[in-house]
C-alpha positions as CSV (number, residue, x, y, z in Angstrom):
1,X,-20.7,-22.0,-2.9
2,X,-24.2,-20.7,-2.7
3,X,-24.5,-17.0,-3.5
4,X,-27.1,-14.8,-1.9
5,X,-28.3,-12.0,-4.1
6,X,-26.2,-9.0,-3.3
7,X,-27.7,-5.9,-1.7
8,X,-28.5,-3.1,-4.1
9,X,-26.7,-0.3,-2.2
10,X,-24.0,0.6,-2.0
11,X,-22.2,-1.4,-4.7
12,X,-18.7,-1.6,-5.9
13,X,-17.6,-2.5,-9.4
14,X,-15.9,-5.8,-10.0
15,X,-12.1,-5.2,-10.3
16,X,-10.9,-6.2,-13.8
17,X,-8.2,-8.7,-14.3
18,X,-4.8,-7.0,-14.2
19,X,-1.5,-8.2,-15.5
20,X,0.5,-10.1,-12.8
21,X,3.6,-8.4,-11.6
22,X,5.9,-11.3,-10.5
23,X,7.9,-8.9,-8.3
24,X,4.9,-7.6,-6.3
25,X,3.8,-9.2,-3.0
26,X,0.7,-11.3,-3.1
27,X,-2.6,-9.4,-3.0
28,X,-4.3,-9.1,0.4
29,X,-7.8,-10.1,-0.3
30,X,-10.0,-9.3,2.7
31,X,-13.1,-11.5,2.8
32,X,-16.1,-9.9,4.6
33,X,-19.4,-11.6,5.2
34,X,-21.6,-8.9,3.7
35,X,-24.7,-7.2,5.2
36,X,-27.9,-5.4,4.0
37,X,-26.9,-2.6,6.4
38,X,-25.3,0.1,4.1
39,X,-23.1,1.2,7.0
40,X,-21.4,-2.2,7.0
41,X,-19.8,-1.7,3.6
42,X,-18.7,1.8,4.4
43,X,-17.1,0.5,7.6
44,X,-15.2,-2.2,5.8
45,X,-14.0,0.2,3.2
46,X,-12.7,2.5,5.9
47,X,-10.8,-0.4,7.5
48,X,-9.2,-1.3,4.2
49,X,-8.1,2.3,3.8
50,X,-6.3,2.0,7.2
51,X,-4.6,-1.2,6.0
52,X,-3.4,0.6,2.8
53,X,-2.1,3.5,4.9
54,X,-0.1,1.0,7.0
55,X,1.3,-0.9,4.0
56,X,1.6,1.5,1.0
57,X,2.1,-0.3,-2.3
58,X,0.3,-3.5,-1.1
59,X,-2.6,-4.5,-3.4
60,X,-5.6,-4.7,-1.0
61,X,-8.9,-5.9,-2.3
62,X,-12.3,-6.9,-1.0
63,X,-14.6,-9.8,-1.6
64,X,-17.9,-10.7,0.1
65,X,-19.3,-14.1,0.9
66,X,-22.8,-12.8,0.2
67,X,-25.2,-9.8,0.2
68,X,-22.7,-7.2,-1.1
69,X,-20.6,-6.7,-4.2
70,X,-17.9,-7.4,-5.0
71,X,-18.6,-11.1,-4.3
72,X,-15.6,-13.2,-3.5
73,X,-15.6,-15.2,-6.7
74,X,-15.7,-12.0,-8.8
75,X,-12.7,-10.5,-7.0
76,X,-10.8,-13.8,-7.4
77,X,-11.7,-13.7,-11.1
78,X,-10.0,-10.3,-11.4
79,X,-6.8,-11.8,-10.0
80,X,-6.2,-14.5,-12.6
81,X,-2.5,-15.3,-12.8
82,X,-1.7,-13.6,-9.5
83,X,-0.9,-14.7,-5.9
84,X,-3.4,-13.8,-3.2
85,X,-3.8,-14.3,0.5
86,X,-7.4,-14.5,1.6
87,X,-7.8,-12.9,5.1
88,X,-11.2,-13.5,6.6
89,X,-12.8,-10.5,8.2
90,X,-14.4,-13.1,10.5
91,X,-13.8,-13.7,14.2
92,X,-13.7,-17.5,14.6
93,X,-13.4,-20.9,12.9
94,X,-17.0,-21.2,11.7
95,X,-18.6,-22.5,8.6
96,X,-17.6,-19.6,6.3
97,X,-13.9,-20.0,7.3
98,X,-13.9,-23.8,7.1
99,X,-16.0,-24.3,4.0
100,X,-16.9,-21.2,2.0
101,X,-13.3,-19.8,1.7
102,X,-11.7,-23.0,0.6
103,X,-14.5,-23.6,-1.9
104,X,-14.1,-20.2,-3.4
105,X,-10.3,-20.7,-3.6
106,X,-10.7,-24.1,-5.2
107,X,-13.1,-22.5,-7.7
108,X,-10.5,-20.0,-8.9
109,X,-7.7,-22.2,-10.3
110,X,-6.2,-19.2,-12.1
111,X,-5.2,-17.7,-8.7
112,X,-2.5,-19.1,-6.4
113,X,-4.2,-18.7,-3.0
114,X,-3.4,-19.0,0.6
115,X,-6.0,-18.7,3.3
116,X,-5.1,-17.0,6.6
117,X,-6.5,-17.6,10.0
118,X,-9.7,-15.8,11.2
119,X,-9.1,-12.7,13.3
120,X,-9.8,-14.2,16.6
121,X,-8.7,-15.0,19.2
122,X,-5.7,-12.6,19.2
123,X,-4.4,-9.8,21.6
124,X,-4.9,-7.2,18.9
125,X,-8.6,-8.1,18.8
126,X,-8.8,-7.7,22.5
127,X,-7.1,-4.3,22.2
128,X,-9.8,-3.2,19.7
129,X,-12.6,-4.5,22.0
130,X,-11.1,-2.7,25.0
131,X,-10.8,0.5,23.0
132,X,-14.4,0.4,21.9
133,X,-15.5,-0.2,25.5
134,X,-13.6,2.9,26.7
135,X,-15.3,4.9,24.0
136,X,-18.7,3.6,25.3
137,X,-17.9,4.9,28.8
138,X,-16.0,2.1,30.4
139,X,-13.9,3.5,33.3
140,X,-10.6,1.7,34.1
141,X,-11.5,2.5,37.7
142,X,-14.2,-0.2,37.4
143,X,-11.6,-2.9,36.8
144,X,-11.7,-5.0,39.9
145,X,-15.1,-3.7,40.9
146,X,-17.6,-6.2,42.3
147,X,-20.4,-4.4,40.4
148,X,-18.9,-4.3,37.0
149,X,-19.2,-6.9,34.2
150,X,-19.1,-7.1,30.4
151,X,-21.2,-9.1,28.0
152,X,-19.3,-10.1,24.9
153,X,-22.1,-10.0,22.2
154,X,-21.3,-12.3,19.3
155,X,-23.2,-13.6,16.3
156,X,-23.2,-17.2,17.4
157,X,-22.4,-20.4,15.6
158,X,-23.3,-24.1,15.9
159,X,-19.6,-24.9,15.2
160,X,-17.9,-25.9,18.5
161,X,-14.6,-24.4,17.3
162,X,-16.2,-21.0,16.7
163,X,-17.8,-21.1,20.2
164,X,-14.4,-22.1,21.7
165,X,-12.8,-19.1,20.0
166,X,-15.4,-16.7,21.4
167,X,-15.0,-18.1,24.9
168,X,-11.2,-17.7,24.6
169,X,-11.6,-14.1,23.5
170,X,-13.9,-13.5,26.5
171,X,-11.2,-14.9,28.8
172,X,-8.5,-12.7,27.2
173,X,-10.7,-9.6,27.5
174,X,-11.4,-10.4,31.2
175,X,-7.7,-10.5,31.8
176,X,-7.3,-7.1,30.0
177,X,-10.1,-5.7,32.3
178,X,-8.3,-6.7,35.5
179,X,-10.4,-9.8,36.2
180,X,-13.8,-8.3,35.6
181,X,-16.2,-11.1,34.4
182,X,-16.8,-11.2,30.7
183,X,-19.7,-13.4,29.6
184,X,-20.1,-14.5,26.0
185,X,-23.7,-14.1,24.6
186,X,-25.1,-14.7,21.2
187,X,-27.5,-13.2,18.7
188,X,-28.3,-16.6,17.1
189,X,-27.5,-20.4,17.2
190,X,-26.3,-20.4,20.8
191,X,-27.1,-19.4,24.3
192,X,-27.3,-17.2,26.4
193,X,-28.8,-14.3,24.5
194,X,-27.5,-10.8,25.4
195,X,-30.7,-9.9,27.5
196,X,-30.4,-13.2,29.3
197,X,-26.7,-12.7,30.1
198,X,-27.5,-9.2,31.4
199,X,-30.3,-10.5,33.6
200,X,-28.0,-13.2,35.0
201,X,-25.3,-10.7,35.8
202,X,-27.7,-8.4,37.5
203,X,-28.9,-11.3,39.7
204,X,-25.3,-11.7,40.8
205,X,-25.1,-8.0,41.8
206,X,-23.3,-7.0,38.7
207,X,-25.3,-3.9,37.9
208,X,-22.6,-1.9,36.1
209,X,-22.6,-3.9,32.9
210,X,-21.3,-3.0,29.4
211,X,-21.9,-4.8,26.2
212,X,-18.8,-5.4,24.0
213,X,-19.7,-5.7,20.3
214,X,-17.9,-8.7,18.9
215,X,-18.8,-7.8,15.3
216,X,-16.5,-6.5,12.6
217,X,-19.1,-4.1,11.2
218,X,-22.7,-2.8,11.8
219,X,-25.5,-5.2,10.9
220,X,-28.7,-6.8,12.1
221,X,-27.1,-8.9,14.8
222,X,-24.9,-6.0,16.0
223,X,-27.9,-3.7,16.2
224,X,-30.0,-6.3,18.2
225,X,-27.1,-6.7,20.7
226,X,-26.7,-3.0,21.2
227,X,-30.5,-2.6,21.6
228,X,-30.4,-4.8,24.7
229,X,-28.1,-2.3,26.5
230,X,-28.4,1.0,24.5
231,X,-26.6,3.2,27.0
232,X,-23.6,1.0,27.6
233,X,-23.1,-0.9,24.4
234,X,-19.8,-0.4,22.4
235,X,-19.9,0.0,18.7
236,X,-18.6,-2.8,16.4
237,X,-14.9,-3.2,16.0
238,X,-15.0,-1.6,12.5
239,X,-12.0,0.5,11.4
240,X,-10.2,0.5,14.8
241,X,-6.4,0.8,14.2
242,X,-5.8,-2.5,15.9
243,X,-8.1,-4.2,13.4
244,X,-5.9,-2.9,10.5
245,X,-2.8,-4.2,12.2
246,X,-4.4,-7.6,12.8
247,X,-5.4,-8.0,9.2
248,X,-1.8,-7.4,8.2
249,X,-0.5,-9.7,10.9
250,X,-2.7,-12.5,9.6
251,X,-1.5,-11.8,6.0
252,X,2.1,-11.9,7.1
253,X,1.5,-15.0,9.2
254,X,-0.1,-16.8,6.2
255,X,2.8,-15.9,3.9
256,X,5.4,-17.2,6.4
257,X,3.6,-20.4,7.2
258,X,2.0,-21.7,4.0
259,X,3.3,-24.2,1.5
260,X,4.5,-23.2,-2.0
261,X,2.2,-21.2,-4.3
262,X,-0.6,-23.1,-5.9
263,X,-1.8,-24.8,-2.7
264,X,-4.4,-23.7,-0.2
265,X,-3.9,-24.1,3.6
266,X,-6.2,-23.1,6.4
267,X,-4.3,-21.9,9.4
268,X,-5.5,-22.3,13.0
269,X,-6.0,-19.2,15.0
270,X,-3.1,-18.2,17.2
């Protein structure tokens, strides 16, 4: 797996290898993408603290695909002899989930690994999106309004499964909003862009529009999406309580569904 040089700030030390306790549950290894935005790492660390509060005693660690330390191979190296469930802090079945995580797991033969499904689509993810929209000023009274609409701003991917996952989340969010249209839009690799989606909605008479941030943490793409609708853009999902519950759900789901230790299985989103 190609490693992009990590960002210089902030950084975390690589966790040293620790003796394996055979009675302990497998480590929950959260796999984040990484970002040059220093707020991203702070946000992810706050989310991991929420996970630890919900499941005291569970070993929760972090590994990045690129840009930030600790990098995923380094975290895996500190788990030699242990069991770990890799839970992607990613929203769909794109390249990182399908290729980078299995490659990293295969490159760590001293760790018995399982790979959980990405976070989306899932009702808990919709709960977090809805909560962020309400924080941004969404009024439940708008649900059913002919003037209201939401743009679901996502990073974008050329992988058709990832695009399908985003569209499914948009449909689930539309149901949560009482049938208000939710249009997926993308920062890269796919169309429409967020500004184009907002213009198209305005042309249909949907002038009360909000942008839901379909990003796990702050970063370049999230900032660009928010800049298209600065007064009505929700913040990234971040450390919303539903996100912590969803990480644990994916962890538990992987433990209950995977084959015996020593194998790697990629679960479909459900």
